C-alpha positions as CSV (number, residue, x, y, z in Angstrom):
1,M,-72.0,-67.8,-36.8
2,V,-72.1,-65.6,-33.6
3,D,-70.4,-67.1,-30.6
4,S,-73.0,-67.1,-27.7
5,R,-70.3,-66.3,-25.2
6,L,-69.6,-63.0,-27.0
7,V,-73.3,-62.1,-26.7
8,A,-73.8,-63.3,-23.1
9,R,-70.8,-61.4,-21.7
10,P,-72.2,-57.9,-22.4
11,L,-75.6,-58.9,-21.1
12,R,-74.1,-60.2,-17.8
13,G,-72.2,-56.9,-17.4
14,L,-75.4,-55.0,-18.0
15,A,-77.3,-57.1,-15.5
16,R,-74.6,-56.5,-13.0
17,R,-74.7,-52.8,-13.5
18,V,-78.5,-52.7,-13.1
19,Q,-78.3,-54.8,-9.9
20,D,-75.5,-52.7,-8.5
21,W,-77.4,-49.5,-9.3
22,S,-80.5,-50.6,-7.3
23,V,-78.4,-51.5,-4.3
24,A,-76.4,-48.2,-4.4
25,S,-79.7,-46.3,-4.9
26,Q,-81.2,-47.9,-1.8
27,Q,-78.1,-47.2,0.3
28,Q,-78.1,-43.5,-0.8
29,A,-81.8,-43.2,0.1
30,R,-81.2,-44.6,3.5
31,R,-78.3,-42.2,4.1
32,N,-80.5,-39.3,2.9
33,A,-83.2,-40.3,5.4
34,M,-80.8,-40.5,8.3
35,V,-79.4,-37.1,7.5
36,A,-82.9,-35.6,7.3
37,T,-83.9,-37.3,10.5
38,T,-80.9,-35.9,12.3
39,A,-81.5,-32.4,11.0
40,C,-85.2,-32.6,12.1
41,A,-84.1,-33.7,15.6
42,Q,-81.6,-30.9,15.9
43,R,-84.2,-28.3,14.9
44,R,-86.7,-29.7,17.4
45,I,-84.0,-29.5,20.2
46,E,-83.2,-25.9,19.2
47,R,-86.9,-24.9,19.1
48,Q,-87.3,-26.4,22.6
49,D,-84.3,-24.5,23.9
50,V,-85.7,-21.3,22.5
51,D,-89.2,-22.0,24.1
52,D,-87.5,-22.8,27.4
53,Y,-85.5,-19.6,27.2
54,L,-88.5,-17.4,26.4
55,D,-90.6,-19.1,29.1
56,A,-87.9,-18.3,31.6
57,R,-87.7,-14.6,30.5
58,A,-91.5,-14.1,30.3
59,V,-93.0,-11.5,32.5
60,P,-95.9,-12.8,34.6
61,T,-99.1,-11.3,33.4
62,V,-101.7,-9.9,35.8
63,P,-105.1,-11.5,35.3
64,A,-107.7,-9.1,33.9
65,I,-110.2,-7.8,36.3
66,P,-113.5,-9.6,35.7
67,A,-116.3,-7.4,34.4
68,A,-119.1,-6.5,36.8
69,P,-122.0,-8.9,36.5
70,E,-124.8,-7.7,34.3
71,E,-128.1,-6.8,35.9
72,P,-130.8,-9.4,35.3
73,T,-133.1,-8.4,32.5
74,R,-136.7,-7.3,33.3
75,P,-139.6,-9.1,31.8
76,T,-141.1,-7.3,28.9
77,A,-144.6,-6.0,29.0
78,G,-147.2,-8.6,28.1
79,R,-145.3,-11.5,29.6
80,A,-146.1,-12.9,33.0
81,S,-143.4,-13.3,35.5
82,H,-142.8,-16.9,36.8
83,A,-141.5,-15.7,40.1
């Protein structure tokens, strides 16, 4: 006969490894998310610094001269004027 303790011991070890793996996997995923969030925040700050620098160095632009207003169109022949 097979001693049940000999069978149960490897199964407990397997169950422990599976449980430990899921916890370790979750912890690693959280660490990865924190690193990614930090990197995104740093890039956002750098982008804002560059935008601020370029805004400070920008040459003010002169507004374009507005075009002369168009002459009113004349009524075409055959149409009565409502004026």
